[in-house]
N, C-alpha and C positions, 0 to 999 in steps of 0.2 A: 365632396362632389368630384367626380372624375372630369378630366379635361374633355372638351368636345372632340369627337372623331370625324369632324366634317371633311377633313382632307384625306380620309381613308376611303378608297373607291369600293371596297368590298363590304357588303352588308353582313352583319353577324354580331355575335356577342364576343367581347374581348375581356380579358381578366387581368387583374393585378393582385399580387400577393404581398401582404404586409405582416409584420410580426408585432403583436402587442406584448406588453410586459408579462401578462399572465395568460394570454391566449396566443398560441402560435399557429401560423398559417403559412405553409410553404408548398410549391407545386411538385408533382412527379408521378408518372405512370409507366409501368414496365411491362411490355408484352413481347417486344421484338429486339433482338440484338443486331447491331450493325457492326460488322468487322471490316477493318482495313488491313490488308496484308499482301503477301506475295503469292504468286501462283506460276504455273508453267507458262512459257512464252508462246506455246502453240495451242491450237484447238483441234479436236478430232471431228472430222466430218465423215459420217458413215454413208456410203453410197450402195444401196442394195440391202439384202437380207442377211447375208453372212459374209465373213471374211474368207477370201480365197475363192474357190470355184464350187459351183453346184450345177447339176445337170437338168435343171427344170426347163430352161429355154435355150434358144439359139443365141449366138453372139449378137449383141446390139441391144439387149434388154437387161440391164440399164446402161452398160458400159459405153455405148456409143454417145451418150449425152454427157459424159464426164468432161468438165471444162477445168483443166488443171491450171491454176494460176502460177505466176512466177514464184519459185522457191517452195512450191508444194512438194511434199514427200509422201509417197504411198507406203502404208504400213507393210512390213514384210511378213507375209503369211507363211507359217512353218511348213506347210505341206504343198508348196508350189515349186515345181522344178522347171517351170517354163520361163521364169524371170521376165514376164511381160511388164513393160513399163509405161507404154502410152499407145493409144489407138486413135486414129483420126475419126472425126465424127461425120465426115462427108460420105454420102452414098456414091461411090465411084461409078456405079452403073449409070448415074445421071450426069456424070462429068463428061464434057466433050473433050476427048483426048487431045485434040489440037490446041486447046487452051493451055495445056501443060508443056507443049513443045517450046523449048527455048526458055522455060522458067527454071529458076534455081531453087533446089531443095537444100536446106542447111540443117545440120545437127552436130552436137558435140557429145562424145561418149566419155563418161567418167572424168570430166573436167579437162580432157586433153584438148589439143588444138581443134578448132572448128573445121568440119569437113563440108564441102559443097559439091553439088552435082547439077549440071544443066541438062535437063531432059532433052533427049533427041526424039525423033519421030516415034510415036507409040502406036503399035498396031492393036494392042489389047490392054485391058486393065492389068493383066498379069505382067505386062512389060514394065509397069510402074514399079512393082516389087523387084523384078529382075534387075532393072537398072540400079536401084538402090543397093541391092545385094552385091552387085558387081563393083560398086565404087565406094562403099563405106566399110571400114574395118570395124569389127565387133558390133555391128548393127544388122539385124535381120528384119526383112520386111516380108510379110505374107498377105495374101488376099483371102479374107474370110467371106464365105458366101452363105448368106442366110436367106433362102428363097431366091428372090430376084434381086436382093440387096447385096451389095459388095462393099466391104470395108477394108481399110488398110490397117494392119496390125504391125506394130514395131516392137521389137524387144532386143535386149542386149544379147549378143551371142559370143561364142568363143569360150576360152577356159577362164577359171577363176571369176565366175559371175557374181559371187556373193557381194552384195552391197554396191555393185556398179549401178550407175544411173546415166541418163542422157538428157540433154537439154535440146529442145527444138528451137532452131534459130529463127531468123527473120527473113528467110528466103521467100521470094514472091510465089513460089510453088506451094509453100506450106499451108496458107489458108485455103487454097483450092482443094488440098487433101484433107481439110478438116482439122488441121493441127493448129493449136493456139500459139500465136507468136510469143516467143521467149518462154514457153512453158517448160517445166522440168518435172521429172518424175523419178522416183527411186525404184530400182529393180526389186521385184519381190524375191525374198530369200526363201530357201526351203530347208527342211530338215535333212541333213546328209544321210541320216539313217533310212530315209524313205527313198527307195529306188524304183518301186513299182509305178509305172507311168499312169496307172488308173487313178492315182491320187493327185496327179498334176492337172492344172487347167489345160484343157485341150481345145484346139481350134474348133469353133462351132458351139462351144459351151457358153453359158452365161457367166460372166465374172462379176463379183461384188467386191469392190475395193474400198478400204478406209484411207482417208487422207489426213495427214497431220499438217495443218496449215498454220503459218505464222499469224499470231493475233494482230488485229488492227485496233485502232483507237476505240472503236465501238465495243470491242470485247472486254475492255477494262471498266465499262460502266457498271454501276451497281446492279446486282441480280438477286432475286429472292430464292431461297431454298428451304425445303421442308425436311430434308434428310441429309445425312453425311455422305451417302453414296453419290448424290447429285453434286455435292460440292467437290468431291474427289474427282469425279469425271470431268468437271469443268476446270479445276485448278491443279490437279495432280495429286499423287499419292504420297503420304508420309510426311515427315517432319521437315523436309526441304521446303515445303510450301506452307507458310504460316496461316493462310486462309483455311486450308483443310484442317490443320491442327487446332486452330481456334474454333472452327465449327464443331470439331469433335468434343472440345471442352464444353461448349454451350449446349449442344444436343445431348451430350452425355449427362448433363445435370438438369435436364427437363425442358429446355427451351424447344418450342415447336416451330419457330420461324427465324431464319437468319438472313440478313441482307449482307452480301459480300461486295466489296469494292476492291478490285485488284490494282496494285501499284504497277505501272508500266515498267517491266524489267530494264528497259533502256535507260531509265532515269536513276537507277539505284547505285550506279558506280560513283556518282559525284554528289557530295553532300548538298550542294545548293540545288541541283536538279531534283534530288530526292525530296528536299523540303518543298519545292514548288509542286511536285506531284502529290505530296500528302495534302497540301493546301487545296489542290484541285479536287482531290477525293472528298474533302470536307464540303466543297461547293456542290459536288455531285450528290452527296447524301442529304442535302437540304430538301430535296423534293420528296424524300422518303419518310414514312411514318415509323421511325425507330425510337426506341425508348432508352436503350443503353448503347453507347458507342464504345467499342473496344479496339483501339489501335494495336495491332500486333507488331508494333515497333517500340522497343524499349525507350522510355523518355531519356535515358542516359546512354543511348546506343553509341554515340561517338566519344564516350568516356566522360566528358564533362559537357555541361550546357554551354552553348556558344551561339554564334549568329545563325547557325543552321538548325538549331533545336526548334522543336515544334510544340513543346508541351503547353505553352501559353496559348497557342493557336487552338488546341483542343478545347481549352477553357472558353476562348472567344466563340468557338463554334456552338457549344452547348448553351452558352449565354444568349447568343443571337437567336438560336432556334427556340429557346424558351421564352423569348420576349413577347410582349403584348401583341405585336402584329403578326409574328410568325406562327405562334400557337402550336408549336410542336415540341413540347417540353421533353427534355432528355437529359441524362447524366452521362458521364464517361468514367470508365474504370481503366486506370493506367497501371502498367507493369514496368519493372526495371530489370536490368540484366546484371546479375551478380556472378554469372558463370565464369567470367574472365577477370574477376576482381575489379570490375569497372566502378562499382559503387561501394565505397568503404562504409563500414557500419559504425555509427556513433562516434565519429571523429577520427577513425583510423585513416590509413592512407587512401588517397584517391578522392573522388567526389563523395561528399558525405550526405547522409540523409538530411541533416540540417540544411545544407545548401540546396539539396534537391527540392525540399519542401518549401523553401522560401518563396518560390514563385506562386504558391497557392494561397497567399494571404488574401483575405477578403478585400475586394476592391472598394473604392470610395463611392461607387455608384450603387447598383442594385445588389451587389454582393453575391450574385448568382455564380460567379466564376468558381468559387471554392466549394460551396455547398453542393454543387453539381459534379464534384470530382471525388473519386475514391482511388486511392493509391494503395497497391497491394504489396506486402512483404511476405515471404522472401522473393528473391529474384532468380530462382532456379528450382527446378523440381524434376521428378522422374515420372514418366507415364509410358504408355505403350501404344503403338499403332499397328494393328493387325499382327499382334504377337511379338513385335520387335520393340525392345526397350529404347526410349529416346529421352533426352534431357533438355527440354525447352527452357527458356527463360521465364521471367515472371509474367509476361503477357499471356502465357497459357493459363496461369492461375487466374488472371483477370477474366479470361473467357469462361472459365469454369464458374466463377462467382456470378458473372452476368447471366449464365444459363440457369443457375439456381434461383436468381431473382426473378427470372422470367417463367419459371415453372408454374404451370396451372395448379399445382398442389398448394401453392401459397397465394394469398392475396397481396396487394401492394404494401399493406401496412405490416406485414409479417417481418420481424427483425431477422437479419441474417446472423446475428451473434449466436454462436454455439451450433450453427448448422453445419452438417458434415457434407463436404464436397466429394463428388464422384469423379472417376477417371483420373485420379492422381495416385500414383503408387508410392510416392514418397517425396520429401522435401530435401533440397540441398541447401543448407544454410549454416551459418555459424551457430554455435550453441549459445543462444542468447539467454541471459539471466532474466528473472522476472522483472527486476528494475529496468533492464534494457528494453524489454517488451513494453513496459509501462511508459517509458520515455518516448518510444516510437509512437505509441497510441496517442500520447498527449500532443504529438506533432501532427496528428491527423493521418496516421498510417494504419491501414487495416491489416492486422497480423493474422496469418494463417499458421497453425501449429499442428503437430502430430498429436493425435488423441487415440490411443489404442491402436487399432489396425487402420485407422482412417486419418483424414486431414480435415480439420474443422476451422471455422472462423472464430478466432479468439474474441475479437470485438469488432463489429462492423461500425465504421465511422467514416465521415467525410473529411475532406481536407480543411474544413472550416469549423472551428470549435467555439465560435463567438456566441452561440446560443444553443439551447436544446434543439430547437427546430432546425437549425442549420447543421447541427452535428449528426443527427440521426438520418441515415439514408431511407429508412422505412417511413419516416414522416414526410420527407421530400417526395418519395414515390407515391404515397397515399394521396397527398394533396395535388399532385400532378393529375392523378386519376380523377379526383373530384373536379378540378378545374376543366379538364377536357370534356368530361361527360356532362357537366352542368352547362357549359357553353353550348354543346350540341342539343341538349334537351330544350333549353330556352330558345335557341335559334329555330328549331323545328316547330315550336309552339307559337312563337310570337313574331319573328322577323317576317315582314311582308303583310302584317295585319294592320288594322286601324288602331290608332291610339285614342282611347276613349276614357271617360272618367273612371271606368272600372279597371283600366289596365294595370295601375299600380297594385291594386289588391290582387289581381289575377297573377301578376308576376311574383309577388311575395308568396302567394299560396303555392304556386308551382315550384318555387325554389325550396320552400319548407318541405313539401312532399318529397322532393328529390333528396334533400339532406336527411330527412327521417329514414329514408331507405338505406342510406350509407351509414347511418348510426346503427341500424339493425344489422347491416353486413359487417360491422366492426372496422370500417375504413376510417371513420372519425369517431371521436368519443362523444361529442355533443356540439350543439350550435345554439346561437341566440342572436337576437337583434337583427332579424332579416328585414331589410328595408329596400324598397324600390321607388325611385322618383324620376320624373322627367327632368332631363338636363336643362338648367336655366338658360344656357347659351345656345344649345343645339336642341330644338324641340323634337327632332326625329330620333333622339337618343334617350335610352333609359339607363340609369345607373343603379346597379344592384349591389348591396353590401351586406355582409353578415360576419359574425365572429364564430370561429370554430375551434374546438379543442381536439388535438390529435389523439390517436391511440398510442400511448407511450410504450416503448419497449421496456421490459423488465430487465434491468441491467445489474442492480445491486440489491442485496438484502443484508440485514444486520440482525444478528441474534444476540440478545442480551440475556445472559444466564446468571441467575442469582442462586447461590448455594445457601440453603437454609438448614442449619444444623441444630436448630432448637425445636 
């Protein structure tokens, strides 16, 4: 009989998974890959329809509403020869000119010393621009007239404009002019080959500018993506950004949904800060329904495991999320880095596989720490991103394997052994002998190997070899699916209803119907002894139990040949 759930404030069904000597029961459902990794430190904000200039409307739609925050940079559009960098948002036609008299305008051009000007008596709006032009080097002010509305346009002037920028200071005239205090913008570049002024943004035209803004804390929170282009737009192109590379591996192998959590670039320089940020990412992912966690951080990144290593924290995370109360069963696939000789093979120099895998021994408690972990070998490979060859470490292989597991082509009980992975052009690895590969497999390492023109999984295995149910990822995944779906089915049918004399029979019948469906779908092999009873200590609780046999993966065969010559 289960323990009473009296102290749990959330109504619902909860589950526990046990292993019997002859019948194995273990949780696991895989639909979504959660990736933790690096991305670019800025985000792109598009203001308007196109980059550069277009002639649909007059100035002020939409540029007058641009609010450029500190350290923002305007993308440099290649066909702009005007080098416009900032425009005030105020309608100067509505500004009482007397309010500017005696007020200070401040700006800094291209990082040089700040310049200031105290406005004298202004007879017209044009005088605002004229006084700025007369008193500031390399800064040009113009008045744009759009009907009855007048705006102040500022841009860098003079020679050698490419890449110049200016920063609006904190002068008390600046907000009157509609300029954001301490705002900065990068001057737009242009293609030197374009000399015809008709290609340049002209006064009176509508401008559409893109801004590259530094990311803030909220930009590092987990986000869901259904395609690689979305990930690349958010985190950057190519192998410099491991989130994009990991998403390529997962999507390329069939996954339809990826959850990305970017590590704050400011934390990556210090091992302790980086560890804290990875732990924070684990906390952020607790709220998400992910099935496989793929950290795009090699577990041996610092050469050896030490105080700043986080491999055991990944185990703690999947264990915690797979617990009875959290009900978000998941596994993690970990990769290593062999590109720089960081991880020695089978006792050679450096950190060894034996030492690396020693952290994955089954715990004395639930044992979920190890059977929910897959470690991939080798630790280096070759792939391509947009036609360019790149050589990522083993975390990319982990993302490919996770994507294959999540592919809708397979159900959760499908073994990954002998499955061919896509988006891998080759493996960079020592030439392991068959005994070496067998030794690594016995240690709980999932070996990938070259097979013909592709790369396949030699043997899919978890880091826990204590039992058949713990050893096989397909069994773990299949029973996670059963546990999740059965909980939901029984909750929808029974939670919130009256407990009557017929409730036990109804719960047993509903459970059997559900399990029969999964036998037909080949997620489990068989089940027996379905039993539901009211908890003796907590009358509001029903305890459901049953035994189930998994669908076992076909791993070995033996051919016994007898030669009969008589």
